[in-house]
LUMMIGU-981618 format. One line per field, with one value per residue: residue number from 0; residue in one letter; x, y, z of N, C-alpha, C in turn. Coordinates in steps of 0.05 Angstrom, whole numbers. Layout:
zati [NUM_...]
gudo [a_...]
nc1 [X_...]
nc2 [Y_...]
nc3 [Z_...]
cac1 [X_...]
cac2 [Y_...]
cac3 [Z_...]
cc1 [X_...]
cc2 [Y_...]
cc3 [Z_...]
REM end
This chain:
zati [0_1_2_3_4_5_6_7_8_9_10_11_12_13_14_15_16_17_18_19_20_21_22_23_24_25_26_27_28_29_30_31_32_33_34_35_36_37_38_39_40_41_42_43_44_45_46_47_48_49_50_51_52_53_54_55_56_57_58_59_60_61_62_63_64_65_66_67_68_69_70_71_72_73_74_75_76_77_78_79_80_81_82_83_84_85_86_87_88_89_90_91_92_93_94_95_96_97_98_99_100_101_102_103_104_105_106_107_108_109_110_111_112_113_114_115_116_117_118_119_120_121_122_123_124_125_126_127_128_129_130_131_132_133_134_135_136_137_138_139_140_141_142_143_144_145_146_147_148_149_150_151_152_153_154_155_156_157_158_159_160_161_162_163_164_165_166_167_168_169_170_171_172_173_174_175_176_177_178_179_180_181_182_183_184_185_186_187_188_189_190_191_192_193_194_195_196_197_198_199_200_201_202_203_204_205_206_207_208_209_210_211_212_213_214_215_216_217_218_219_220_221_222_223_224_225_226_227_228_229_230_231_232_233_234_235_236_237_238_239_240_241_242_243_244_245_246_247_248_249_250_251_252_253_254_255_256_257_258_259_260_261_262_263_264_265_266_267_268_269_270_271_272_273_274_275_276_277_278_279_280_281_282_283_284_285_286_287_288_289_290_291_292_293_294_295_296_297_298_299_300_301_302_303_304_305_306_307_308_309_310_311_312_313_314_315_316_317_318_319_320_321_322_323_324_325_326_327_328_329_330_331_332_333_334_335_336_337_338_339_340_341_342_343_344_345_346_347_348_349_350_351_352_353_354_355_356_357_358_359_360_361_362_363_364_365_366_367_368_369_370_371_372_373_374_375_376_377_378_379_380_381_382_383_384_385_386_387_388_389_390_391_392_393_394_395_396_397_398_399_400_401_402_403_404_405_406_407_408_409_410_411_412_413_414_415_416_417_418_419_420_421_422_423_424_425_426_427_428_429_430_431_432_433_434_435_436_437_438_439_440]
gudo [m_v_a_q_a_v_v_l_v_v_y_l_l_q_l_s_l_a_q_y_t_l_q_e_d_y_s_g_a_n_f_l_s_g_f_s_f_f_t_e_a_d_p_t_e_g_y_v_d_y_v_e_g_t_s_s_g_l_f_s_q_s_g_g_t_v_r_l_s_v_d_s_e_n_v_a_t_g_r_g_r_k_s_v_r_l_t_s_k_a_s_y_n_h_a_l_i_v_i_d_v_g_h_m_p_a_n_i_c_g_v_w_p_a_f_w_s_t_g_p_d_w_p_s_n_g_e_i_d_i_i_e_g_v_n_l_q_s_t_n_k_i_t_l_h_t_d_p_g_c_t_i_n_g_k_d_c_q_g_s_t_g_c_s_v_d_s_g_v_y_g_n_r_i_n_s_a_g_g_a_t_y_a_l_e_w_t_s_e_g_m_s_i_w_d_w_s_g_s_g_a_p_s_d_a_l_g_n_a_p_n_p_s_g_w_g_t_p_t_a_s_f_p_s_g_s_g_c_n_v_d_t_f_f_n_d_q_q_i_i_f_d_t_t_f_c_g_v_w_a_g_t_v_w_a_d_d_p_e_c_s_s_l_a_p_t_c_k_e_y_v_q_n_n_p_e_a_f_v_d_a_y_w_k_i_n_a_l_k_v_y_t_n_g_g_g_s_t_s_s_g_s_v_s_r_s_t_g_n_t_g_n_t_a_n_t_g_n_t_v_e_e_n_s_s_d_e_p_p_a_q_d_d_e_e_d_e_d_v_v_s_a_a_p_a_r_p_p_s_t_r_v_v_p_v_a_d_p_e_p_t_g_r_t_g_g_g_h_t_w_g_g_g_s_g_r_g_d_g_w_v_g_g_g_g_r_g_r_g_g_r_d_a_v_r_k_e_k_r_k_l_r_v_r_g_r_h_m_k_h_l_i_i_e_t_s_g_r_d_d_g_h_g_q_s_v_i_l_d_s_a_v_p_a_l_g_e_e_l_k_d]
nc1 [530_541_501_456_476_477_418_396_418_394_335_340_347_305_272_282_268_215_164_138_77_42_-12_-39_-41_-33_-21_-26_-84_-108_-109_-142_-187_-171_-171_-196_-220_-194_-236_-244_-235_-160_-127_-79_-79_-65_-51_-91_-135_-163_-184_-237_-205_-211_-248_-227_-182_-138_-119_-92_-88_-45_-19_-2_24_8_-16_-19_-34_-25_-59_-33_-33_-79_-89_-98_-158_-202_-206_-149_-95_-110_-111_-100_-114_-103_-132_-120_-169_-168_-137_-78_-47_16_57_92_109_115_144_142_167_162_167_168_130_170_234_203_190_136_116_90_97_76_84_50_21_-21_-63_-135_-140_-103_-51_-46_-55_-7_36_66_112_138_157_170_178_189_184_249_277_324_329_296_251_242_203_168_107_82_35_51_108_127_195_255_322_322_299_238_190_136_75_70_131_156_200_262_295_335_351_374_348_306_260_285_330_320_288_324_347_307_274_259_257_217_213_176_175_142_136_121_175_193_206_227_255_274_303_320_355_340_352_370_342_333_325_284_246_201_170_141_152_182_243_266_310_355_368_403_428_374_358_331_318_273_267_228_222_231_233_193_138_116_73_33_31_27_-27_-71_-69_-80_-58_-30_-30_-11_-9_2_-1_39_10_22_75_106_87_104_158_168_195_246_274_317_314_263_230_247_219_161_129_89_82_28_23_52_37_-7_1_29_24_45_98_86_92_122_99_86_67_89_67_99_93_62_53_29_51_39_59_25_16_8_-57_-109_-158_-224_-236_-232_-191_-197_-168_-106_-36_13_84_148_184_228_284_335_381_431_453_430_416_373_355_339_318_307_274_269_247_188_147_153_93_40_-12_-64_-61_-65_-40_-14_0_57_115_179_175_117_101_70_80_107_68_19_-41_-91_-161_-206_-249_-281_-307_-366_-364_-309_-247_-204_-155_-130_-74_-4_45_50_16_29_25_-5_45_100_85_84_39_20_-19_-79_-92_-156_-158_-145_-85_-30_26_86_112_120_87_24_-11_-52_-78_-96_-107_-112_-118_-99_-112_-86_-94_-64_-106_-147_-180_-176_-218_-218_-200_-214_-168_-153_-105_-74_-26_-1_28_34_40_0_-47_-93_-131_-180_-224_-251_-276_-298_-307_-349_-406_-408_-354_-341_-330_-311_-256_-243_-191]
nc2 [362_388_425_384_356_402_405_360_357_407_381_340_366_401_357_344_381_362_348_303_264_210_178_135_72_11_-38_-101_-131_-83_-83_-98_-67_-25_-38_-63_-126_-143_-175_-186_-200_-214_-148_-155_-187_-244_-310_-324_-333_-281_-277_-274_-261_-273_-311_-351_-366_-348_-299_-278_-260_-254_-245_-198_-192_-198_-242_-258_-301_-353_-399_-462_-517_-538_-562_-514_-488_-461_-385_-387_-395_-386_-333_-267_-199_-135_-64_-8_35_90_144_180_240_261_237_191_129_74_6_-56_-113_-176_-226_-238_-257_-309_-320_-345_-385_-358_-329_-265_-214_-151_-86_-29_35_70_121_145_152_119_138_187_202_180_121_94_40_9_-45_-91_-147_-202_-281_-312_-266_-223_-164_-115_-75_-7_42_92_114_156_207_229_277_283_290_265_268_276_232_211_194_167_130_49_40_75_96_72_48_2_-47_-87_-110_-149_-211_-273_-260_-226_-244_-284_-257_-252_-214_-146_-65_-15_49_98_167_222_288_348_364_324_251_199_133_88_24_-30_-85_-141_-121_-69_-19_49_63_98_91_73_91_142_187_198_214_224_258_234_185_172_163_160_101_108_161_211_268_332_380_428_394_364_360_331_345_354_301_264_238_230_176_104_50_-11_-84_-146_-212_-234_-281_-300_-275_-204_-196_-239_-274_-266_-260_-318_-353_-332_-343_-393_-429_-424_-442_-493_-521_-520_-519_-471_-416_-415_-470_-485_-455_-478_-533_-541_-536_-539_-512_-460_-450_-415_-364_-318_-266_-230_-193_-140_-91_-39_30_95_167_235_305_351_371_338_298_256_209_179_130_100_54_57_47_22_12_-32_-59_-39_-24_-38_-11_9_7_40_47_97_131_141_104_93_60_91_111_140_125_94_43_-30_-50_-98_-102_-126_-163_-182_-138_-155_-115_-113_-122_-144_-137_-104_-60_-8_2_64_72_70_97_99_91_92_41_20_59_108_154_170_194_213_217_175_130_122_144_169_170_139_160_128_101_138_188_218_218_265_258_234_161_154_209_273_273_306_300_293_306_264_212_206_167_107_65_0_-21_-72_-77_-105_-72_-61_-46_-42_-33_-39_-89_-73_-76_-99_-53_-25_11_69_97_165_199_259_294_350_347_342_298_237_204_143_112_53_9_-26_-48_-19_12_68_90_82_120_182_221_277_330]
nc3 [69_124_126_132_179_215_220_238_291_314_308_342_392_398_401_445_487_497_552_578_597_624_577_556_577_563_583_601_637_612_560_522_534_504_449_386_354_288_234_185_117_92_86_55_29_49_66_113_165_199_267_322_386_437_442_405_436_412_434_494_567_618_685_677_622_554_505_433_396_341_306_314_308_273_201_155_134_91_94_116_157_228_258_293_287_314_331_350_388_404_362_344_345_348_391_445_441_470_474_506_481_498_463_396_336_306_265_217_160_112_150_175_208_238_274_277_256_229_184_175_117_73_26_48_103_129_145_190_209_255_273_225_186_139_135_135_143_176_187_216_190_191_178_138_103_62_28_-38_-44_9_26_52_71_19_-3_-30_10_-12_-22_-26_-30_5_53_87_148_168_220_263_312_317_311_315_343_383_413_436_465_502_491_473_472_445_422_392_378_362_339_320_298_277_269_310_321_369_393_436_450_501_563_558_548_573_637_646_602_606_645_696_672_617_587_526_512_537_518_478_406_363_324_280_250_224_209_209_160_107_65_81_122_176_203_158_129_169_205_253_274_278_325_313_314_279_249_196_137_85_31_-2_2_42_12_-42_-47_-28_-73_-80_-44_-19_29_46_-6_-17_19_7_-58_-54_-20_5_8_49_86_103_108_154_206_254_252_268_319_352_331_359_387_445_498_543_558_537_526_519_513_519_504_519_465_435_413_424_394_378_325_265_224_150_105_89_64_41_54_59_0_-54_-30_4_58_96_162_189_147_99_44_-27_-81_-147_-206_-269_-307_-351_-324_-356_-395_-405_-447_-450_-408_-336_-288_-225_-172_-147_-121_-97_-46_-21_-61_-94_-158_-195_-237_-228_-200_-145_-159_-108_-110_-67_-51_-53_-85_-133_-107_-135_-100_-80_-63_-91_-127_-197_-260_-328_-388_-451_-501_-506_-481_-420_-365_-309_-280_-250_-245_-284_-282_-319_-339_-354_-407_-420_-473_-528_-578_-606_-577_-554_-505_-476_-416_-367_-305_-240_-179_-111_-44_22_59_27_-16_-79_-144_-215_-254_-323_-360_-403_-437_-455_-492_-522_-578_-566_-510_-476_-442_-424_-378_-381_-349_-366_-351_-296_-226_-211_-230_-233_-235_-288_-329_-361_-322_-299_-288]
cac1 [528_544_482_434_478_458_386_391_422_366_315_340_348_274_249_291_256_184_157_124_61_29_-35_-56_-28_-49_-5_-37_-111_-120_-102_-162_-210_-164_-163_-222_-206_-205_-235_-246_-212_-137_-125_-53_-82_-46_-71_-102_-165_-170_-211_-239_-182_-216_-266_-212_-165_-112_-113_-100_-76_-40_-1_8_25_-19_0_-24_-21_-33_-63_0_-41_-91_-86_-111_-174_-220_-185_-118_-90_-126_-91_-106_-104_-119_-125_-124_-197_-160_-121_-67_-29_41_55_108_99_139_124_166_167_176_171_146_134_202_243_198_181_112_102_96_85_82_67_52_9_-32_-87_-154_-140_-75_-30_-56_-54_14_40_93_122_154_166_159_193_172_196_273_288_338_329_273_245_229_198_138_92_66_26_76_117_146_227_274_349_327_283_212_178_109_63_84_155_160_231_265_320_343_354_382_330_288_258_304_350_304_268_339_355_289_252_265_239_220_199_174_172_131_123_125_198_194_198_253_249_296_303_339_354_345_341_377_325_333_309_256_230_164_159_112_163_204_255_285_336_370_367_424_421_359_362_322_311_260_265_214_237_223_222_172_132_106_37_21_34_19_-47_-95_-51_-84_-36_-41_-11_-20_8_-9_24_44_13_39_102_117_80_114_188_177_214_271_286_318_308_230_222_248_199_141_126_88_82_3_19_68_34_-34_-2_52_18_71_123_77_90_130_89_65_73_86_71_95_76_52_40_30_51_34_74_12_19_-7_-82_-117_-189_-226_-237_-226_-183_-207_-150_-73_-25_37_104_170_195_254_290_364_383_453_454_405_410_350_364_310_323_287_279_250_233_167_150_142_64_29_-38_-81_-52_-70_-12_-16_13_62_142_193_164_87_108_57_95_101_50_-12_-55_-108_-185_-219_-273_-297_-325_-386_-356_-287_-238_-182_-137_-123_-57_22_53_38_6_41_7_2_65_114_76_83_27_25_-45_-94_-116_-178_-163_-130_-60_-7_42_104_118_113_74_-3_-16_-77_-69_-112_-95_-126_-105_-113_-104_-95_-72_-69_-135_-177_-173_-182_-219_-201_-201_-196_-161_-153_-86_-64_-7_1_56_32_41_-23_-56_-114_-135_-206_-232_-275_-296_-291_-317_-369_-407_-402_-329_-344_-332_-282_-261_-227_-171]
cac2 [338_400_432_358_349_412_405_335_373_420_369_323_389_405_340_337_394_354_341_268_247_184_190_103_49_-14_-62_-124_-126_-54_-85_-109_-51_3_-48_-79_-143_-144_-201_-183_-213_-196_-129_-152_-213_-271_-331_-319_-322_-262_-286_-250_-272_-288_-345_-370_-377_-339_-274_-282_-243_-266_-237_-167_-200_-209_-257_-261_-324_-354_-429_-475_-544_-560_-556_-485_-482_-422_-357_-385_-396_-373_-308_-243_-169_-119_-35_9_46_116_149_199_259_266_216_181_103_55_-23_-74_-145_-202_-250_-232_-279_-317_-317_-375_-383_-351_-313_-234_-199_-122_-74_-5_55_85_140_134_150_118_147_217_201_168_100_88_13_5_-67_-111_-163_-227_-308_-312_-237_-226_-147_-100_-48_15_50_111_114_178_214_242_302_282_279_260_260_280_212_210_167_164_102_30_40_91_102_59_36_-28_-55_-118_-118_-162_-240_-296_-245_-214_-276_-305_-239_-243_-191_-114_-45_3_78_119_196_238_314_371_369_293_227_182_110_75_-2_-38_-115_-155_-105_-49_1_69_58_111_89_58_103_161_214_192_234_216_264_221_163_173_175_143_81_126_193_229_301_348_403_436_370_343_370_311_345_354_276_249_249_205_149_84_30_-30_-116_-164_-233_-254_-301_-300_-248_-195_-196_-259_-302_-259_-273_-345_-371_-319_-355_-423_-443_-431_-449_-519_-533_-529_-500_-443_-408_-422_-493_-496_-450_-494_-556_-549_-522_-546_-495_-433_-453_-390_-344_-306_-243_-235_-162_-136_-69_-11_54_126_188_263_325_376_383_314_294_233_217_152_124_65_60_49_38_29_-7_-54_-47_-23_-36_-25_2_-6_25_39_64_117_142_137_102_83_61_104_110_158_106_81_10_-41_-60_-110_-93_-151_-177_-173_-134_-147_-90_-128_-134_-159_-124_-96_-33_-4_15_86_77_64_121_91_104_73_35_15_91_115_177_169_218_216_220_155_114_127_148_178_146_143_161_112_112_153_208_210_239_265_260_206_136_163_238_281_268_323_282_316_300_238_212_204_138_94_31_-1_-27_-88_-82_-115_-54_-66_-28_-52_-27_-46_-99_-55_-92_-96_-27_-20_39_75_128_168_223_276_316_381_344_327_273_231_168_144_83_47_-12_-32_-65_-6_26_99_95_72_143_197_239_304_339]
cac3 [95_146_132_141_204_233_220_250_314_319_309_364_411_401_414_476_508_506_579_576_616_604_560_558_587_551_595_621_634_604_540_507_534_485_419_373_333_260_231_157_99_99_50_45_14_62_74_138_176_228_280_350_399_468_439_396_448_404_456_527_589_646_698_664_603_542_485_414_381_312_302_306_317_254_176_157_112_80_83_116_181_243_268_310_282_325_317_374_388_401_350_356_334_366_423_451_444_480_479_515_469_509_452_374_320_300_237_206_131_108_166_165_232_238_294_259_257_199_191_166_90_61_48_60_131_128_161_213_212_276_271_207_171_133_125_148_141_204_199_221_166_200_146_131_77_57_0_-53_-34_36_22_80_60_-10_-18_-28_20_-16_-23_-14_-29_30_57_112_161_176_249_279_339_311_309_333_361_408_430_447_485_528_487_468_477_427_424_368_384_340_344_293_291_261_283_316_336_381_400_454_457_519_581_547_554_589_663_648_582_612_673_689_654_599_570_505_512_550_500_462_386_351_311_260_247_206_216_198_147_88_46_87_145_178_213_141_121_189_226_263_268_302_324_299_312_267_245_172_124_46_19_-21_12_44_-9_-70_-50_-23_-93_-86_-13_-26_46_50_-26_-13_38_-12_-82_-53_8_20_20_68_116_101_117_169_228_278_244_273_351_359_317_369_406_483_498_569_566_515_543_497_527_509_522_515_442_421_406_418_387_373_299_246_196_131_81_87_49_44_67_46_-29_-71_-15_11_76_107_184_188_125_77_18_-38_-110_-159_-234_-282_-336_-344_-328_-383_-381_-428_-460_-437_-379_-308_-272_-198_-166_-126_-124_-69_-20_-41_-73_-116_-182_-206_-253_-212_-181_-156_-155_-87_-121_-56_-44_-70_-105_-140_-98_-144_-88_-59_-81_-96_-155_-219_-285_-344_-412_-473_-516_-489_-464_-390_-345_-284_-265_-232_-263_-281_-277_-337_-347_-374_-414_-430_-504_-537_-599_-605_-571_-538_-493_-453_-391_-351_-281_-213_-157_-94_-27_48_73_13_-48_-108_-162_-240_-278_-348_-364_-432_-428_-487_-493_-542_-577_-547_-480_-458_-446_-405_-371_-381_-338_-384_-341_-267_-213_-196_-257_-231_-248_-322_-339_-363_-296_-307_-266]
cc1 [527_519_453_451_463_429_383_392_398_344_313_341_315_262_260_281_224_184_135_100_45_-4_-51_-37_-45_-38_-29_-68_-120_-121_-122_-183_-197_-163_-189_-203_-212_-209_-249_-231_-183_-131_-97_-56_-69_-73_-78_-129_-167_-193_-213_-222_-187_-235_-250_-189_-134_-104_-111_-81_-70_-10_21_16_3_3_-21_-15_-28_-39_-39_-8_-66_-85_-106_-134_-190_-196_-157_-119_-94_-98_-104_-96_-119_-116_-135_-152_-187_-144_-108_-51_-7_37_84_100_119_130_151_150_178_177_160_150_168_206_227_184_149_99_110_80_93_66_75_30_-4_-59_-110_-156_-114_-74_-34_-50_-27_14_64_97_140_174_153_178_175_197_222_285_294_335_300_277_232_221_165_140_75_54_52_88_128_178_238_304_354_312_257_199_147_109_74_111_162_196_232_288_321_359_353_367_308_286_272_323_339_295_298_351_332_272_267_244_243_201_198_165_166_116_127_148_208_192_229_237_277_287_330_334_354_330_363_368_331_309_284_237_193_157_136_130_182_214_279_309_357_380_385_410_401_373_358_312_293_254_240_229_224_213_201_162_113_71_25_12_20_-4_-65_-89_-63_-59_-49_-17_-27_1_-10_12_21_39_22_65_112_110_99_147_194_198_237_284_293_315_282_220_225_230_171_141_113_81_57_6_35_56_0_-25_16_47_41_99_117_82_95_130_80_82_65_91_76_89_76_39_43_28_48_56_51_3_3_-43_-90_-152_-195_-239_-234_-211_-194_-194_-117_-56_2_55_118_176_212_269_315_377_415_446_430_402_386_359_343_326_300_295_257_243_208_163_142_114_56_-2_-57_-73_-55_-45_-21_8_36_93_153_181_141_91_93_73_90_81_21_-21_-85_-142_-199_-244_-292_-311_-346_-382_-318_-270_-222_-153_-122_-93_-28_23_44_31_24_28_19_31_84_113_70_62_30_-1_-57_-93_-139_-186_-142_-101_-42_11_64_118_109_92_48_-5_-34_-63_-86_-107_-110_-115_-113_-103_-112_-76_-81_-92_-157_-162_-183_-189_-211_-213_-193_-191_-146_-132_-77_-46_-3_28_56_32_25_-32_-80_-113_-165_-211_-255_-296_-286_-311_-347_-382_-409_-375_-326_-343_-309_-285_-239_-209_-186]
cc2 [363_413_410_360_372_416_379_346_389_406_350_345_397_380_333_354_384_339_313_263_225_191_158_84_18_-41_-72_-125_-104_-59_-75_-76_-25_-11_-65_-102_-143_-172_-204_-199_-190_-171_-135_-175_-243_-288_-335_-316_-300_-271_-269_-268_-288_-317_-358_-383_-361_-313_-286_-264_-251_-257_-208_-171_-211_-226_-258_-282_-331_-391_-445_-509_-556_-543_-534_-497_-460_-414_-361_-392_-374_-348_-288_-218_-148_-85_-16_30_82_118_174_218_275_247_205_154_92_24_-39_-97_-165_-226_-237_-257_-284_-313_-341_-362_-380_-341_-281_-216_-172_-117_-42_10_57_100_130_132_143_123_172_223_188_141_98_59_14_-25_-86_-123_-187_-255_-302_-287_-232_-194_-138_-82_-29_32_76_109_135_181_228_266_299_274_281_254_258_247_224_194_159_135_76_23_52_91_85_52_10_-32_-80_-123_-123_-195_-248_-282_-236_-231_-285_-289_-234_-224_-163_-95_-26_24_91_152_205_260_324_376_345_270_209_158_100_42_-11_-71_-119_-123_-81_-26_23_63_76_116_81_74_127_186_214_215_224_227_251_195_154_173_149_118_91_145_205_254_319_372_416_421_355_355_350_317_350_321_256_253_223_176_129_60_2_-60_-127_-187_-246_-273_-303_-273_-234_-187_-219_-280_-292_-266_-300_-356_-353_-328_-383_-433_-446_-443_-483_-536_-539_-511_-471_-439_-423_-453_-503_-486_-465_-516_-567_-534_-521_-524_-465_-430_-424_-373_-329_-280_-245_-198_-147_-116_-55_13_72_149_215_281_354_387_359_317_266_237_187_146_96_69_41_45_44_10_-24_-41_-35_-37_-28_3_-14_10_18_58_79_139_130_128_88_86_80_103_131_148_98_51_-5_-43_-69_-108_-105_-167_-168_-163_-138_-128_-95_-125_-146_-161_-105_-70_-35_15_39_90_69_93_109_103_82_67_17_40_96_134_175_198_230_227_204_138_135_124_166_158_154_131_139_123_123_173_206_230_236_264_236_186_147_187_243_278_290_306_305_291_276_237_205_174_129_71_29_-18_-47_-88_-89_-95_-56_-46_-39_-52_-40_-66_-88_-80_-87_-70_-35_4_41_99_135_191_231_291_339_382_343_303_270_208_174_109_71_27_-16_-41_-46_14_57_107_92_101_157_213_253_311_359]
cc3 [123_148_147_177_224_238_238_284_328_327_335_391_421_416_442_501_509_535_578_598_604_603_566_568_582_566_601_612_623_572_514_510_507_453_414_358_309_247_199_145_96_77_40_32_25_62_101_142_202_243_313_369_418_463_423_412_429_422_478_541_613_658_689_635_573_513_456_394_351_315_300_317_289_225_167_129_105_78_89_146_192_254_284_297_302_329_345_369_386_375_358_339_354_390_422_455_447_484_486_506_484_482_420_354_308_270_221_168_127_134_164_188_227_270_287_270_228_206_170_133_78_33_51_87_145_146_167_217_235_280_250_201_155_136_144_147_171_212_201_201_183_184_156_104_83_24_-16_-42_-7_27_47_63_26_-22_-7_-14_16_-25_-13_-11_3_30_90_119_169_200_244_300_328_309_326_349_387_424_444_472_511_520_478_471_454_429_400_387_358_347_319_284_271_280_288_331_347_386_419_457_488_545_579_548_571_618_661_622_587_641_670_676_641_596_550_502_519_543_480_425_372_328_283_259_227_210_193_179_122_66_59_114_149_197_185_133_140_202_236_265_296_304_327_302_292_262_218_158_95_43_-1_-15_19_20_-31_-74_-39_-46_-93_-55_-18_-2_44_21_-27_12_30_-30_-71_-22_24_24_32_91_123_110_136_189_256_272_257_305_353_345_326_391_434_482_533_582_541_528_519_518_509_520_515_490_420_423_411_407_379_339_288_229_177_104_86_66_53_57_53_12_-42_-56_-4_37_89_139_181_170_105_50_6_-70_-124_-185_-248_-304_-333_-337_-344_-369_-414_-426_-444_-416_-346_-295_-241_-182_-139_-136_-99_-46_-35_-44_-93_-136_-180_-223_-240_-196_-184_-150_-129_-100_-98_-42_-64_-93_-103_-127_-116_-126_-74_-84_-85_-120_-181_-243_-312_-377_-432_-494_-499_-482_-439_-377_-317_-274_-251_-252_-260_-280_-301_-326_-365_-376_-423_-456_-513_-558_-593_-599_-553_-535_-474_-436_-371_-328_-253_-191_-127_-73_3_62_52_-13_-68_-132_-188_-247_-295_-352_-390_-425_-459_-477_-524_-557_-573_-521_-458_-462_-423_-406_-368_-373_-356_-372_-312_-256_-201_-221_-257_-241_-278_-337_-344_-331_-302_-280_-248]
REM end
């Protein structure tokens, strides 16, 4: 405990030395010049139709304020309820990002809003969720998602599970207070996130030279160190706003919420047929500024892949808590497995080969592969897994694999484990013929 306290104090002192200057001001009329509309199918399989905002009327800017809305007038058809998703044209390596949110999508059944960032290759370049939640959730899930190996406070932030901290500065609570201000500071020393309801933000938070050293204890601190070098796990982050519906998080937990499930049998049915319920599912952005201190960098780019939110996590204060298990998940030989839980966490049995790529890279996804029988594989799906003991066994598994940035098609995988501690995984069939072959480590 003493050692952790010393690390945190040193980390905060290092952050306080940063001298920030304004890099980009996305506020008001500047906003749209720095963001692009995403109009493809929702990567999180939401019941949503992302559209171009200006022609649809779901994006508007007036008097220095940006509004991002959803359709609250029509019964939804086709891909789903119309909404907007925007991605920054610039990507960042180290930055201080400060946003004044006048209103965010309210706590409404079926709604899944997020203000977040991710790199071009998920999870290798990391993901930072600054604001995110679903349905009637009353707390914000501040979450980091990384490749395996980023350990903070003894917890691995890998994949869709990530590591998170809960905050009450979210949803109806901030809307009733007139909004909130959020700040993310990202340096080589780590990441800190502050949030303030109403007018509680420091006077310099959106000024020309903000000084986080005077802002008090962050709501969430993720210090860099021997367990996680943030410069290794987070790169080229693009800022994203979106409001989706249902999908692999809000839709999956629908039946578990007695209030939401009493409204309709499924999330999709409710979202489709009750447009008036989503009048308050809008973002009102008073200001968004990005600062650098000479150590950061920006570039243009595009997001190609990213993932779902937090999963299997529980948090108290600023301490990251994560439920974990060293037991392989149960699997049925012939059933489709939608890699989904109460939050869209990919289980530790999945290592994804990106079928959308022309060549399988063997380096996308989170977790590790369990060999057939009791032989455990530490390799990739489609790669050689080294089983730890176990009897000779073979299992064919048909899985539907998904990540936030791409929808992964069905793969049929044969896994094996042997008594000598070796094993392998072979892709027998997939949506891409080139993947129908054995892949070596």
